[in-house]
N, C-alpha and C positions, 0 to 999 in steps of 0.2 A: 154511425161509424162505417167507413167503407169496408167491404169484405174482400179479402184477397182470394182470387180464384184458386181452386184446388189444383195441385200439380198434376200434369198429364203423364208423368213417368217418373221413375225412380232414378234420379241423377247421382245418387250417392256413389255407386260403383265408379263413375267417372271421376269424381272428386278423389276417391281412394287411389285410383290409378295415377292421377296427376300429383297427388301429395299436397294439394292445397284445398281450401274451402273458403266460402264467404263468411265474414264475421256475422254471427247470429246471436240472438238473445237466448237466455236460458229457458225461456217458456217453450214448451214442447206441445204441439198440437197433433191430435190423432187424425189421420186421414186414411182413405182406402189404400193409398200407396205406402203407408207406414208413418211413423212419427216424423214431424216436420218442425223445424225451429224457424221462427220469423227472423228474417235477415235484418241487418242494421244498415242505415244509410250514413254515408260519410258526410261531414260538413267541415268547413275551413273558415277561419276568421279572415285570412288574407284575401283581399280583393283589389286587384290593380285597376279596376274601373269604377272606383267608388263614385266618381263624379257623374256616372251614367245611371245611378239608382233612381233619379227622378223620372227618367224616361222608360226604364225597364224595372220590373219587380225582380231584382236580383236577390235571391235567397242565399243563405250561407251554404246551402247544399249545391250551389253552382261552384264546383271546385276548380279553381284556376291553378294549373300547374305550370310553374315558370321558375327558372333559376333565381329570379328576383325575389321570390317568396321567402328566401332564407333557408330552404331545404338543402341538406348536404349534397345530395344528388337527385335533383327533381327529375332530370332525365339522365339515366345512367350513361356516363362517359365510356363505359365498357362495351356498350352495345352499338353497332352502326345503325340499328333500327331507330333509335331515339337520340343518340348523341348529336348535339347541335340544334335540336329543336328549341324554340324560344318560348312558346306558350300554347297550351292546349286546354280546352274546357271540357269538364265532365259534369253532366247533369244528374244530380241525385245518384252518385255512384255507390257501389258497395266497397268493401275493403277485403283484401285477400290475406288469409292466414296460412303460413306454411306448416304443414304437418309432417313433411318429410317423405321420402321415397328411396328405394334401394338403388344405389348407383345413379342417382339423378342429380343433375346440376341445376341450381336455381339461380337466376339473375334477376334482381329487382330492377325493372325497367322504369317505373314511374312511381314517385312518392309525393306525398302532400307536404305542406309546411308543418312545423311543430305545433302551432296553435290550431289544432284540428281534433276531431273526435267522431264518435258514433252515436247515433240515436235510432231507436226502433221506428220503423217506417210507419206503423199505425198511430204514432204520437204526433205526426205532422199536421193533422187536421183536428179542429175543435168546433164545437157547436156554439153559435152566437145566441143572444137572448131570444131570437126569433126562430131558433131551430134550424138555421141554415148551416151547412158544412162549409167552413172557411179555413184557409191556411192559418196555422197558429201564429200569433203575433210574435215579432222578434224578441220582446222581453220575456214572454212565456217560454219561447223556445230556448232562450239563453239559460233559463233556470233548469231546463231539462238536459241541455247539452253539457257534458262533462268533458272538459278539455284535458288532454294528456300531453306528455312531453315526448311522446314517440310519434314519429312520422308514419302515416299510413301507406301501405303499399297498394297501388291501383292496378298494377300489371306485373306479371312474371313471365320470363322466358324459361321454359322447362325443357331440358335436354337430357337424353339418355342414349348412349351408343348401343348399336345392335349387339346382342350376345348369342353365343353358341353353347348348347349343352348337349351332352351325350344322350344317344337314344338307346334304350334297352328293349330286349325282346319281351314276350309275354310273361316270362319268369323273372324279368329284371335283370338279366345278364347283359353285359355291354355287347353291342353289335359293331362297334367301330364307326358307326355313323353319328353324325351331329345334326341337331336341329337348330336352325337360326331363328331367333325371335326378333321382331321388329323393334327398333329403338323409338324414342320419342323426340319430337321437335315441335313443341306447342308453345304458343303465346296466349296467355290468359289475361283478359282485360275485364275488370269488374264493372263494366258499364256497357250495355248493348247500344246506348245512344251514340257511341262514337260512329256508328254506321247510319246515323240519322241523316236523311237526305238534305236537311236544311243546311248542314255544314258544307255540302257540296254546292248548293244553290248560293250561299254567301259569296263564293268566289266570283260569281258572275254579276253580283250586284254592284251598283255604283254608290257614290256618297248619298246618304239620305239623312237629313237633319232629324228625322223622327226615329230613325233606326241607327244607333251608333255601332252595332255589332260588326258590320263590314270593316270598320276602321280598326277593329282589335287585331286584325291579321293573325287569326288563330291557325295553328299548325295541325288541326284535326285531320284534314284531308291528307297531307303528307304522312302523318302517322299511320293512318289506315292503309294507305298504298304501300308504305315501307313494310308494314307487317305482312301484307299479302306477298309482296316480292320476296322478302326474306325467307318465308316459309316455302315459297316455290323454288328457292335456290337462285333467284335473279337479283343480283346486288349492284347492277350497273347504275341505277338511278337513285340509290339510297342517299348519297351525299348531295346529288344535284337538287333534289326536292327541298332540302333544308336551307338552301342559299337564299338570302334576302338581305336587303340593306339594313344596317344597324345604325341608329342615330343615338348619339350620346347627349344627354341633357346636362346642363350645368348642375353641379351638386347643390349649389345654393338654391337654385330654382326647384330642384327636386325636394329639398327640405321644406321649402315654403308650401309646395304643393301637398306634401304629406301632412303638414300642419293643418291645411285647409280641409283635407279629407277628414282628419280627426274631428274637426269642429262640425262638419256636416253630419258625421256619424253620430256624434253626441246629441246634436240637435234632432236628428231623426228618432233616436232612442227616447229622447225626452217627450217628443210628440206622441210616439207610441205609448209611452207610460201614461201620459195625460188622457189619451183615448181609452186606455184600459180602465183608468179610474172612473171615467164617465160611464163606460160600459158596465162596470161593476155596480155603480150607483143605479143605473137603469134596471139591472137584473134584480137588485134588492127591492126596488120599488115595485117591480112586477110580481115578485114573490109576495110582497106584503099585500098587493091588490088581490092576488089569488086567494090568500088567506082570509082577507076581508070578505070577498064574495063568497067564499066557501062557508064562512061563518053565518053570513046572512041567509044563504041557502038552507043551512041547517035549521035556522029559526023560522024558515018558510016565509021570509020577508021578500024574497025574490024567486022566480022560477028558473028552470034550466035555460030557457030561451033568453031571458034577460041577462043571465050570468054570461052566456056566450057573447051576447052583444057588448056587454061591459068589457069583457076580455079583448075583444076585437078592437074596441076603441083604445084600450090601454096599449095594445101591441102597436097599433098604427101610430099612436103618439110617441111610443118609445122609439119606433123606426125613424120618425121625423126628427126627433131630438138627437139620435145618434148621427144621422146624416148631416144635420146642421153643425153639430159639434165637430165632426170630422172635416167638413168643408172649412170651418173656421180655423181649425188647427193646421190644416194644409196650407191655408193662406198665410198664416203666421210663419210656417216652416219655409214656404217659398220666399217670403220676404227676408227671412234670415239667410237663406241660401244666396239670395241676390246680394246682400251686404257682404257675405263672406267671399263671393266671387269678385265683387268690385274691389274689396280690399286686397285680395290675392292678385288681381290684375295690376293694381297700383304697386304692390310690393315687387312683383316680378318685373315690372317695367323699370322700377328704380335699380334693381339688381342688374338687369340687362344694360341700362344706361351707364352704370358704374363700370361694368366690364368693358363696354365699348370705349369709354374714356381711357381706361387703362390700356386697352388694346391699341389705341392711337398714341398714347403718351409714353408708354414703356419701351416699345421697340426702338425708338431713336436714341434712348439714353445711352445705351452701350456704345453704339458708333460714336456718339458725341464725346463720351469719356475717352475712348481710344484716340479720337482725333486731338483731344486736348493733351493727352499724354505725349502723342507724337510731336505735337507743336512745341511742347515744353522741352522735349529731348533735343529736337532739332535746333531750337533757339539757343539752348545752352551749348551745343556743339559749334555753333557759328562763331562763338567768342573764343574758342580754344586757339592758342597760338597767336592771337592778335594783341598787340600792345594796348595797354589800358588807355593811353592818351589818344588812341585812334577810335576807341569805342565811343559812339555818340550816345 
């Protein structure tokens, strides 16, 4: 299990001053700097880039914040720092909990979707049968993740105006003088990775079929620059950075795409579940082999060296079986993905063709109906006042 480094200072007074803290577990560890609670990592079910999971290992701890997630105020419309942003990515973020402060104003800047929750950071890795540390499987992680109905807060804007208090002499008597205390103007973000240089490098990258991230058009860079400018009192560019073209997709196409994403997600979860079953089977066989060899050793039927050789053979066989099984499951998964994509492409094409036909056929109908009405009215008026015997 990975060991978390000991804290290099006591940050608790800062949290007390700000009136917020990171969501943490109830387990308390003793350190030279005092008791420390292990923080929790936020996760979210919503992923607007489900189709890219084949190319990227997108964990649910990649929290995509966007108004399309269903969050009431994913980006607070009350703050010019984040209002109007369309999508930002937070990698394994924490979550902020407000504890309150005297005369301090708290604005929730960034919120996750409702289908989100927290998990202790030390539960994100597990040991495989060969003793290697690996990311926990999605199914095992789903059993640990406890979703709630509350949206998590990833960023706060904390403000407090300067105050003045009377100054007394050595005996406490008023002197008529006042002492001015500094106010607060702080933005706290529960993820240091927003400053990660990769987000800035993505803006200079072109299209790459192997890397779909540049196509996501993330607003991480405008978010960081807006925070810095806002705290520095420079607000000229806050709204300019958030401008970008918006493309509206047909609702019918969006519905089909979401259905395809669900099918892909179900297939991926099924593949992970089958691999877990095979992994559990291999673990049980290895345990049985160890017990068998241990029994033979106790009966002096084999020596220590022979036991080690037998275990190495069993471990190598288990590794090969797991790799073959994983490759086979991935081939089946990719085949299913291809079928889903082909069906989706056909359905989308049919929907687009239908709307194209309607776009060509419907617009002329109204002018034709008006022309017909005008023709009938004029035709009827032409016969007014004309003798019946003269009408041909």
